[in-house]
C-alpha positions as protocol buffer text, in pm:
chain_id: "A"
residue {
  index: 1
  type: UNK
  ca { x: -1427 y: 1759 z: 46 }
}
residue {
  index: 2
  type: UNK
  ca { x: -1553 y: 1564 z: 347 }
}
residue {
  index: 3
  type: UNK
  ca { x: -1589 y: 1227 z: 175 }
}
residue {
  index: 4
  type: UNK
  ca { x: -1235 y: 1248 z: 37 }
}
residue {
  index: 5
  type: UNK
  ca { x: -1085 y: 1330 z: 378 }
}
residue {
  index: 6
  type: UNK
  ca { x: -1282 y: 1047 z: 536 }
}
residue {
  index: 7
  type: UNK
  ca { x: -1158 y: 800 z: 276 }
}
residue {
  index: 8
  type: UNK
  ca { x: -795 y: 902 z: 321 }
}
residue {
  index: 9
  type: UNK
  ca { x: -820 y: 850 z: 698 }
}
residue {
  index: 10
  type: UNK
  ca { x: -993 y: 517 z: 655 }
}
residue {
  index: 11
  type: UNK
  ca { x: -744 y: 395 z: 396 }
}
residue {
  index: 12
  type: UNK
  ca { x: -444 y: 479 z: 615 }
}
residue {
  index: 13
  type: UNK
  ca { x: -605 y: 305 z: 911 }
}
residue {
  index: 14
  type: UNK
  ca { x: -707 y: -5 z: 721 }
}
residue {
  index: 15
  type: UNK
  ca { x: -369 y: -40 z: 556 }
}
residue {
  index: 16
  type: UNK
  ca { x: -225 y: -116 z: 900 }
}
residue {
  index: 17
  type: UNK
  ca { x: -495 y: -361 z: 1007 }
}
residue {
  index: 18
  type: UNK
  ca { x: -587 y: -713 z: 909 }
}
residue {
  index: 19
  type: UNK
  ca { x: -946 y: -703 z: 804 }
}
residue {
  index: 20
  type: UNK
  ca { x: -1134 y: -1029 z: 796 }
}
residue {
  index: 21
  type: UNK
  ca { x: -1420 y: -1034 z: 551 }
}
residue {
  index: 22
  type: UNK
  ca { x: -1702 y: -1285 z: 521 }
}
residue {
  index: 23
  type: UNK
  ca { x: -1654 y: -1583 z: 292 }
}
residue {
  index: 24
  type: UNK
  ca { x: -1734 y: -1542 z: -75 }
}
residue {
  index: 25
  type: UNK
  ca { x: -2102 y: -1572 z: -151 }
}
residue {
  index: 26
  type: UNK
  ca { x: -2302 y: -1569 z: -470 }
}
residue {
  index: 27
  type: UNK
  ca { x: -2638 y: -1414 z: -542 }
}
residue {
  index: 28
  type: UNK
  ca { x: -2862 y: -1533 z: -824 }
}
residue {
  index: 29
  type: UNK
  ca { x: -2704 y: -1272 z: -1050 }
}
residue {
  index: 30
  type: UNK
  ca { x: -2351 y: -1378 z: -959 }
}
residue {
  index: 31
  type: UNK
  ca { x: -2432 y: -1741 z: -1031 }
}
residue {
  index: 32
  type: UNK
  ca { x: -2544 y: -1655 z: -1383 }
}
residue {
  index: 33
  type: UNK
  ca { x: -2223 y: -1482 z: -1482 }
}
residue {
  index: 34
  type: UNK
  ca { x: -1863 y: -1533 z: -1371 }
}
residue {
  index: 35
  type: UNK
  ca { x: -1703 y: -1191 z: -1340 }
}
residue {
  index: 36
  type: UNK
  ca { x: -1360 y: -1328 z: -1254 }
}
residue {
  index: 37
  type: UNK
  ca { x: -1216 y: -1371 z: -1602 }
}
residue {
  index: 38
  type: UNK
  ca { x: -848 y: -1296 z: -1540 }
}
residue {
  index: 39
  type: UNK
  ca { x: -556 y: -1474 z: -1375 }
}
residue {
  index: 40
  type: UNK
  ca { x: -561 y: -1284 z: -1047 }
}
residue {
  index: 41
  type: UNK
  ca { x: -577 y: -1467 z: -714 }
}
residue {
  index: 42
  type: UNK
  ca { x: -882 y: -1361 z: -508 }
}
residue {
  index: 43
  type: UNK
  ca { x: -731 y: -1507 z: -189 }
}
residue {
  index: 44
  type: UNK
  ca { x: -418 y: -1295 z: -223 }
}
residue {
  index: 45
  type: UNK
  ca { x: -636 y: -1005 z: -334 }
}
residue {
  index: 46
  type: UNK
  ca { x: -830 y: -1014 z: -9 }
}
residue {
  index: 47
  type: UNK
  ca { x: -524 y: -908 z: 189 }
}
residue {
  index: 48
  type: UNK
  ca { x: -397 y: -668 z: -76 }
}
residue {
  index: 49
  type: UNK
  ca { x: -737 y: -497 z: -98 }
}
residue {
  index: 50
  type: UNK
  ca { x: -709 y: -365 z: 258 }
}
residue {
  index: 51
  type: UNK
  ca { x: -580 y: -34 z: 124 }
}
residue {
  index: 52
  type: UNK
  ca { x: -898 y: -10 z: -88 }
}
residue {
  index: 53
  type: UNK
  ca { x: -1146 y: -101 z: 181 }
}
residue {
  index: 54
  type: UNK
  ca { x: -1153 y: 236 z: 357 }
}
residue {
  index: 55
  type: UNK
  ca { x: -1334 y: 387 z: 58 }
}
residue {
  index: 56
  type: UNK
  ca { x: -1482 y: 86 z: -121 }
}
residue {
  index: 57
  type: UNK
  ca { x: -1581 y: -130 z: 176 }
}
residue {
  index: 58
  type: UNK
  ca { x: -1451 y: -466 z: 297 }
}
residue {
  index: 59
  type: UNK
  ca { x: -1657 y: -654 z: 39 }
}
residue {
  index: 60
  type: UNK
  ca { x: -1663 y: -377 z: -218 }
}
residue {
  index: 61
  type: UNK
  ca { x: -1987 y: -220 z: -99 }
}
residue {
  index: 62
  type: UNK
  ca { x: -1890 y: 138 z: -23 }
}
residue {
  index: 63
  type: UNK
  ca { x: -2100 y: 350 z: 208 }
}
residue {
  index: 64
  type: UNK
  ca { x: -1993 y: 678 z: 48 }
}
residue {
  index: 65
  type: UNK
  ca { x: -2224 y: 758 z: -244 }
}
residue {
  index: 66
  type: UNK
  ca { x: -1939 y: 918 z: -437 }
}
residue {
  index: 67
  type: UNK
  ca { x: -1714 y: 613 z: -407 }
}
residue {
  index: 68
  type: UNK
  ca { x: -1810 y: 328 z: -641 }
}
residue {
  index: 69
  type: UNK
  ca { x: -1915 y: -14 z: -526 }
}
residue {
  index: 70
  type: UNK
  ca { x: -1680 y: -283 z: -658 }
}
residue {
  index: 71
  type: UNK
  ca { x: -1864 y: -593 z: -538 }
}
residue {
  index: 72
  type: UNK
  ca { x: -1920 y: -832 z: -827 }
}
residue {
  index: 73
  type: UNK
  ca { x: -1751 y: -600 z: -1076 }
}
residue {
  index: 74
  type: UNK
  ca { x: -1559 y: -755 z: -1365 }
}
residue {
  index: 75
  type: UNK
  ca { x: -1196 y: -793 z: -1263 }
}
residue {
  index: 76
  type: UNK
  ca { x: -1096 y: -697 z: -1618 }
}
residue {
  index: 77
  type: UNK
  ca { x: -1275 y: -365 z: -1575 }
}
residue {
  index: 78
  type: UNK
  ca { x: -1116 y: -297 z: -1234 }
}
residue {
  index: 79
  type: UNK
  ca { x: -772 y: -377 z: -1375 }
}
residue {
  index: 80
  type: UNK
  ca { x: -823 y: -140 z: -1668 }
}
residue {
  index: 81
  type: UNK
  ca { x: -929 y: 146 z: -1442 }
}
residue {
  index: 82
  type: UNK
  ca { x: -634 y: 96 z: -1206 }
}
residue {
  index: 83
  type: UNK
  ca { x: -390 y: 95 z: -1496 }
}
residue {
  index: 84
  type: UNK
  ca { x: -555 y: 406 z: -1638 }
}
residue {
  index: 85
  type: UNK
  ca { x: -498 y: 580 z: -1303 }
}
residue {
  index: 86
  type: UNK
  ca { x: -134 y: 468 z: -1307 }
}
residue {
  index: 87
  type: UNK
  ca { x: -89 y: 601 z: -1659 }
}
residue {
  index: 88
  type: UNK
  ca { x: -267 y: 929 z: -1586 }
}
residue {
  index: 89
  type: UNK
  ca { x: -537 y: 851 z: -1842 }
}
residue {
  index: 90
  type: UNK
  ca { x: -791 y: 883 z: -1564 }
}
residue {
  index: 91
  type: UNK
  ca { x: -753 y: 1128 z: -1277 }
}
residue {
  index: 92
  type: UNK
  ca { x: -883 y: 1123 z: -920 }
}
residue {
  index: 93
  type: UNK
  ca { x: -768 y: 1296 z: -601 }
}
residue {
  index: 94
  type: UNK
  ca { x: -716 y: 964 z: -420 }
}
residue {
  index: 95
  type: UNK
  ca { x: -692 y: 690 z: -679 }
}
residue {
  index: 96
  type: UNK
  ca { x: -385 y: 811 z: -868 }
}
residue {
  index: 97
  type: UNK
  ca { x: -184 y: 796 z: -546 }
}
residue {
  index: 98
  type: UNK
  ca { x: -336 y: 470 z: -424 }
}
residue {
  index: 99
  type: UNK
  ca { x: -256 y: 294 z: -751 }
}
residue {
  index: 100
  type: UNK
  ca { x: 106 y: 410 z: -773 }
}
residue {
  index: 101
  type: UNK
  ca { x: 272 y: 147 z: -546 }
}
residue {
  index: 102
  type: UNK
  ca { x: 79 y: -148 z: -692 }
}
residue {
  index: 103
  type: UNK
  ca { x: 230 y: -403 z: -930 }
}
residue {
  index: 104
  type: UNK
  ca { x: 40 y: -561 z: -1217 }
}
residue {
  index: 105
  type: UNK
  ca { x: -2 y: -875 z: -1004 }
}
residue {
  index: 106
  type: UNK
  ca { x: -133 y: -673 z: -709 }
}
residue {
  index: 107
  type: UNK
  ca { x: -391 y: -509 z: -933 }
}
residue {
  index: 108
  type: UNK
  ca { x: -495 y: -841 z: -1085 }
}
residue {
  index: 109
  type: UNK
  ca { x: -534 y: -999 z: -740 }
}
residue {
  index: 110
  type: UNK
  ca { x: -736 y: -706 z: -603 }
}
residue {
  index: 111
  type: UNK
  ca { x: -960 y: -713 z: -909 }
}
residue {
  index: 112
  type: UNK
  ca { x: -1011 y: -1088 z: -864 }
}
residue {
  index: 113
  type: UNK
  ca { x: -1108 y: -1043 z: -500 }
}
residue {
  index: 114
  type: UNK
  ca { x: -1375 y: -783 z: -566 }
}
residue {
  index: 115
  type: UNK
  ca { x: -1506 y: -971 z: -869 }
}
residue {
  index: 116
  type: UNK
  ca { x: -1571 y: -1273 z: -648 }
}
residue {
  index: 117
  type: UNK
  ca { x: -1788 y: -1084 z: -399 }
}
residue {
  index: 118
  type: UNK
  ca { x: -2166 y: -1096 z: -407 }
}
residue {
  index: 119
  type: UNK
  ca { x: -2277 y: -857 z: -676 }
}
residue {
  index: 120
  type: UNK
  ca { x: -2368 y: -504 z: -569 }
}
residue {
  index: 121
  type: UNK
  ca { x: -2731 y: -448 z: -483 }
}
residue {
  index: 122
  type: UNK
  ca { x: -2947 y: -141 z: -524 }
}
residue {
  index: 123
  type: UNK
  ca { x: -3145 y: 44 z: -264 }
}
residue {
  index: 124
  type: UNK
  ca { x: -3500 y: -54 z: -357 }
}
residue {
  index: 125
  type: UNK
  ca { x: -3764 y: 23 z: -617 }
}
residue {
  index: 126
  type: UNK
  ca { x: -3841 y: 321 z: -839 }
}
residue {
  index: 127
  type: UNK
  ca { x: -4126 y: 410 z: -1071 }
}
residue {
  index: 128
  type: UNK
  ca { x: -3913 y: 656 z: -1270 }
}
residue {
  index: 129
  type: UNK
  ca { x: -4038 y: 563 z: -1615 }
}
residue {
  index: 130
  type: UNK
  ca { x: -3795 y: 797 z: -1789 }
}
residue {
  index: 131
  type: UNK
  ca { x: -3496 y: 608 z: -1650 }
}
residue {
  index: 132
  type: UNK
  ca { x: -3644 y: 275 z: -1757 }
}
residue {
  index: 133
  type: UNK
  ca { x: -3712 y: 413 z: -2105 }
}
residue {
  index: 134
  type: UNK
  ca { x: -3358 y: 541 z: -2154 }
}
residue {
  index: 135
  type: UNK
  ca { x: -3189 y: 227 z: -2023 }
}
residue {
  index: 136
  type: UNK
  ca { x: -3405 y: -38 z: -2185 }
}
residue {
  index: 137
  type: UNK
  ca { x: -3532 y: 131 z: -2502 }
}
residue {
  index: 138
  type: UNK
  ca { x: -3283 y: 402 z: -2579 }
}
residue {
  index: 139
  type: UNK
  ca { x: -3494 y: 693 z: -2458 }
}
residue {
  index: 140
  type: UNK
  ca { x: -3576 y: 960 z: -2712 }
}
residue {
  index: 141
  type: UNK
  ca { x: -3512 y: 803 z: -3054 }
}
residue {
  index: 142
  type: UNK
  ca { x: -3471 y: 1148 z: -3205 }
}
residue {
  index: 143
  type: UNK
  ca { x: -3160 y: 1191 z: -2989 }
}
residue {
  index: 144
  type: UNK
  ca { x: -3011 y: 864 z: -3118 }
}
residue {
  index: 145
  type: UNK
  ca { x: -2943 y: 734 z: -2765 }
}
residue {
  index: 146
  type: UNK
  ca { x: -2824 y: 373 z: -2787 }
}
residue {
  index: 147
  type: UNK
  ca { x: -2991 y: 120 z: -2561 }
}
residue {
  index: 148
  type: UNK
  ca { x: -2771 y: 85 z: -2251 }
}
residue {
  index: 149
  type: UNK
  ca { x: -2849 y: -282 z: -2191 }
}
residue {
  index: 150
  type: UNK
  ca { x: -2672 y: -378 z: -2516 }
}
residue {
  index: 151
  type: UNK
  ca { x: -2341 y: -322 z: -2335 }
}
residue {
  index: 152
  type: UNK
  ca { x: -2427 y: -336 z: -1965 }
}
residue {
  index: 153
  type: UNK
  ca { x: -2684 y: -615 z: -1968 }
}
residue {
  index: 154
  type: UNK
  ca { x: -3029 y: -647 z: -1817 }
}
residue {
  index: 155
  type: UNK
  ca { x: -3066 y: -425 z: -1510 }
}
residue {
  index: 156
  type: UNK
  ca { x: -2702 y: -323 z: -1552 }
}
residue {
  index: 157
  type: UNK
  ca { x: -2574 y: -652 z: -1411 }
}
residue {
  index: 158
  type: UNK
  ca { x: -2340 y: -729 z: -1699 }
}
residue {
  index: 159
  type: UNK
  ca { x: -2391 y: -898 z: -2033 }
}
residue {
  index: 160
  type: UNK
  ca { x: -2127 y: -1171 z: -2069 }
}
residue {
  index: 161
  type: UNK
  ca { x: -1754 y: -1225 z: -2031 }
}
residue {
  index: 162
  type: UNK
  ca { x: -1685 y: -1089 z: -2379 }
}
residue {
  index: 163
  type: UNK
  ca { x: -1817 y: -748 z: -2270 }
}
residue {
  index: 164
  type: UNK
  ca { x: -1620 y: -721 z: -1945 }
}
residue {
  index: 165
  type: UNK
  ca { x: -1484 y: -386 z: -2062 }
}
residue {
  index: 166
  type: UNK
  ca { x: -1833 y: -247 z: -1991 }
}
residue {
  index: 167
  type: UNK
  ca { x: -1887 y: -237 z: -1614 }
}
residue {
  index: 168
  type: UNK
  ca { x: -2160 y: -367 z: -1391 }
}
residue {
  index: 169
  type: UNK
  ca { x: -2363 y: -55 z: -1309 }
}
residue {
  index: 170
  type: UNK
  ca { x: -2690 y: -196 z: -1175 }
}
residue {
  index: 171
  type: UNK
  ca { x: -2696 y: -134 z: -800 }
}
residue {
  index: 172
  type: UNK
  ca { x: -2424 y: 132 z: -817 }
}
residue {
  index: 173
  type: UNK
  ca { x: -2457 y: 455 z: -617 }
}
residue {
  index: 174
  type: UNK
  ca { x: -2673 y: 712 z: -793 }
}
residue {
  index: 175
  type: UNK
  ca { x: -2443 y: 1005 z: -714 }
}
residue {
  index: 176
  type: UNK
  ca { x: -2145 y: 819 z: -856 }
}
residue {
  index: 177
  type: UNK
  ca { x: -2332 y: 727 z: -1175 }
}
residue {
  index: 178
  type: UNK
  ca { x: -2447 y: 1086 z: -1227 }
}
residue {
  index: 179
  type: UNK
  ca { x: -2092 y: 1217 z: -1182 }
}
residue {
  index: 180
  type: UNK
  ca { x: -1941 y: 968 z: -1428 }
}
residue {
  index: 181
  type: UNK
  ca { x: -2202 y: 1030 z: -1696 }
}
residue {
  index: 182
  type: UNK
  ca { x: -2163 y: 1405 z: -1667 }
}
residue {
  index: 183
  type: UNK
  ca { x: -1784 y: 1363 z: -1689 }
}
residue {
  index: 184
  type: UNK
  ca { x: -1825 y: 1155 z: -2005 }
}
residue {
  index: 185
  type: UNK
  ca { x: -2066 y: 1405 z: -2154 }
}
residue {
  index: 186
  type: UNK
  ca { x: -1830 y: 1695 z: -2086 }
}
residue {
  index: 187
  type: UNK
  ca { x: -1524 y: 1497 z: -2202 }
}
residue {
  index: 188
  type: UNK
  ca { x: -1370 y: 1516 z: -1857 }
}
residue {
  index: 189
  type: UNK
  ca { x: -1341 y: 1137 z: -1873 }
}
residue {
  index: 190
  type: UNK
  ca { x: -1225 y: 973 z: -2195 }
}
residue {
  index: 191
  type: UNK
  ca { x: -1133 y: 613 z: -2113 }
}
residue {
  index: 192
  type: UNK
  ca { x: -1434 y: 411 z: -2229 }
}
residue {
  index: 193
  type: UNK
  ca { x: -1367 y: 177 z: -2526 }
}
residue {
  index: 194
  type: UNK
  ca { x: -1339 y: 397 z: -2836 }
}
residue {
  index: 195
  type: UNK
  ca { x: -1483 y: 678 z: -2619 }
}
residue {
  index: 196
  type: UNK
  ca { x: -1824 y: 520 z: -2676 }
}
residue {
  index: 197
  type: UNK
  ca { x: -1968 y: 660 z: -2354 }
}
residue {
  index: 198
  type: UNK
  ca { x: -1883 y: 1015 z: -2454 }
}
residue {
  index: 199
  type: UNK
  ca { x: -2076 y: 968 z: -2776 }
}
residue {
  index: 200
  type: UNK
  ca { x: -2373 y: 798 z: -2613 }
}
residue {
  index: 201
  type: UNK
  ca { x: -2430 y: 1046 z: -2331 }
}
residue {
  index: 202
  type: UNK
  ca { x: -2357 y: 1355 z: -2542 }
}
residue {
  index: 203
  type: UNK
  ca { x: -2726 y: 1409 z: -2612 }
}
residue {
  index: 204
  type: UNK
  ca { x: -2849 y: 1336 z: -2260 }
}
residue {
  index: 205
  type: UNK
  ca { x: -2977 y: 1625 z: -2051 }
}
residue {
  index: 206
  type: UNK
  ca { x: -2913 y: 1656 z: -1678 }
}
residue {
  index: 207
  type: UNK
  ca { x: -3266 y: 1524 z: -1619 }
}
residue {
  index: 208
  type: UNK
  ca { x: -3200 y: 1225 z: -1846 }
}
residue {
  index: 209
  type: UNK
  ca { x: -2881 y: 1141 z: -1658 }
}
residue {
  index: 210
  type: UNK
  ca { x: -3058 y: 1180 z: -1325 }
}
residue {
  index: 211
  type: UNK
  ca { x: -3338 y: 949 z: -1441 }
}
residue {
  index: 212
  type: UNK
  ca { x: -3123 y: 665 z: -1572 }
}
residue {
  index: 213
  type: UNK
  ca { x: -2895 y: 688 z: -1267 }
}
residue {
  index: 214
  type: UNK
  ca { x: -3201 y: 660 z: -1043 }
}
residue {
  index: 215
  type: UNK
  ca { x: -3316 y: 352 z: -1232 }
}
residue {
  index: 216
  type: UNK
  ca { x: -2977 y: 182 z: -1212 }
}
residue {
  index: 217
  type: UNK
  ca { x: -2915 y: 266 z: -846 }
}
residue {
  index: 218
  type: UNK
  ca { x: -3214 y: 61 z: -731 }
}
residue {
  index: 219
  type: UNK
  ca { x: -3133 y: -257 z: -928 }
}
């Protein structure tokens, strides 16, 4: 696939270069909630994250809609995903290989770096009422769809440090969100806490997933 080939080329190039990123900044959302909850060093993580930047962007704001933004993500969540790739619990054409040479400290530092970046921002405004309904009110009550904001917070920007196992998803790429929710629904991805995501999205149709992903992608 084109985006995968592009990312591989970019990663190999960036691994050999020193990339200087802008200083840490904080949006209103970032000021409300500290997403760096671990012991990783964001300064060390800046250099170590060069291998990640080809796909995820210098500051964690990827340009490829199938590669997740990491800017302002909980470091605890990033660490968990990286360790899941290392253990083979989660599978991806690129990430399993990229994670393999990294130590626990490397992973913690990289997670800290991305968690300190200005939180990911969406692409604008939507009037998709179905997406708003599913995210904020649980959608169709007859389907027993839990309200998403109970875990992911208002507008998907995170709830609090105690729920860092549930990622920031507000402002994430729509295509990436759709893919992950479909994977959870089809049990192609099984690494959410107690497989809660598999249970929650089981009753969502393709149109439901499209709608809530649209809503979140603009936040």
